[in-house]
N, C-alpha and C positions, 0 to 999 in steps of 0.2 A: 632262414635265408632262402630256402628252396621255394617257399610259398611266395615270397616277395618277387623272385625272378619270374615265376609262373604268372603272377598277377601283372607284372610289368609287360610281359610278352603278350598277354591277352589284351591289355590296353593298347599296345602298339598295333595289334591286328585290327582292333576297332578303329583306330586312327587311320590306318591304311585303307580300310573299307570306305571310310568317309572321304578321304583324299582322292581315291581312285574312282569314286562313284561319278557317273556322268551327270553333268549339269543340265537343267531344263533350259530350253531356248529362252533367251532374253530374261534370265533370272539368275539369282544367286543360289537358288534352291537346287538340291541334288536328288537323284533317285537312288534309293538303296533297297536292298532285299530285306523286308521286314523280318522274316523268319530267321534269316542269317544273323541279323543284329540282335534279335531277342535271344537266340541260342548263345551268342557270344556273351551277352549280359548275364545269362544264367550261369555260364561257366565262370565268369568273373565273381559272381556271388558265391559260388561253391568254393572258390579258392580263398575268399576272404577268411582270415582266421576267426575262430570262435570268439576270441577276446574282443575283437573289433565289434562283432555283432552284439556281444554282451555289453560293451561300453555304450553302444548306440541305444540298446534297450534301457540301460541304467539312466542314461541322459533323458530319455523320453519319460521314464518313471519319475525322475527328479522334477521335471517340469510339471508333471501331473500332481505330484505331492505338494509342491510349492503353491500351485494354483488352488488345490483343495484347502491348504492351510490358510491362504489369504481369504478364501470364501468363509471358512470357519471363523477366522478372526473378525471379519466384518459382521458376521451374524452375532458373535459374542458382544462386540461393541454396540450393535443395534439393540440387543437385549438389555445391555447395561444402561443405555440411554433411556429405554422405555421404563426400566425399573426405577431409575432416578426420577423420571417424570412422575411416575406413580407415587413414589414416596413424598415428593414435593407436594403433590396435590393432597395427599393424606394429611400431611403436617402443615399445610399452608395456614390453617386457622390458628394452630398453636404458635406458629412463627409470627403471624400478625399480632396475636395477643401479647407475646413476649416483646415484640418490637414496640408496640404502643406503650407497654409498661416501662420498658427501659427508656424510651423517649421521654415519657413523663418524668421519670426520676432524674434524667439528665437535665431537663429544662428546670426542674425544681432546684437542683444543685447549682445550676448556673445563675438563676435568679437570686438565690440566697447567698451567694458567695460574696464576702466583703471585698475581696480584691477586685472582683468584677464590678461591684458597686462603686468603689473608689475610682476605678478606671473610667467608668461611665461618667462620673461626676467631673473628673479631670478632662475628659473628652468634651463634655458640654462647655466647660470653662474655656478651653482652647478654641472651640467653635465660636463662642460669644466674642472672645478677644479678636479672632480673625474677622468676624463680621464688622466689629467696631473699626478695626484697622482698614478694612475695605472701604467703609463709608468715609473715613478720614482721608484716605488716598483719593477717592473720587472728588471730595470737596476741595482738597488742595490742588488737584489737577484742574478742576473747573476754575478755581481762583487764578491759577497760573495762566490758563488759556485766556481768561478775561483780561488779565493784566497785559499780556502780550498783544491782544487785539486792541486794547485801549491805547497802548503805546503806538501801534501801527496806525490806528485811526488818527492820533495826534500828529504823527509824522506825515501822513497823507494829507491832512488838512494844511499843515505848514507848507508842504510841497505844492499843494494846489494853490495856496495863497501866493507863493513865490512865482508860480507859473502865471497866475493872473496879473501880478505886478509886472513881470517881464513882458507880458502881452500888452499891457497898457503902455509901457515905455516904448514898445515898437509901434504901437498905433494909439496915439493919445485920444482919438475920437471914441474909443470904446469905453 
């Protein structure tokens, strides 16, 4: 408790020195006695309890340890990545050979599977049926369009003939 009181008193003295210091003309800056301020700061430091100093040191060390640990972890990861790359390069040929072998086996199994063969046959039949249906639809659509156009042509001819008759009635000289 005594240390706290002494520390507070020293800080109050520092505050008063700053408040009472004369200001420079046309400025917010003040003029203080450097030696007097430094002496007061030394006194404040000497009054600070050892536990506070140790806590500050511990915090500084903690930051350093964490930083060192991060660097070490990054180095370990980098070394691991390099080792994986090296192993991949070493085993690339083996992997490629195994990959080709498995791929050939899979293709053989697929080609020789009866279910797949039946599915392919069924797919071909459905495709043929769809093609036939497509052509039938095109043919029937064309026929329908031709019938509609013929009907329209007939109606237009009848209408044109009626217009001509009406025109003749209006003007018999034509």
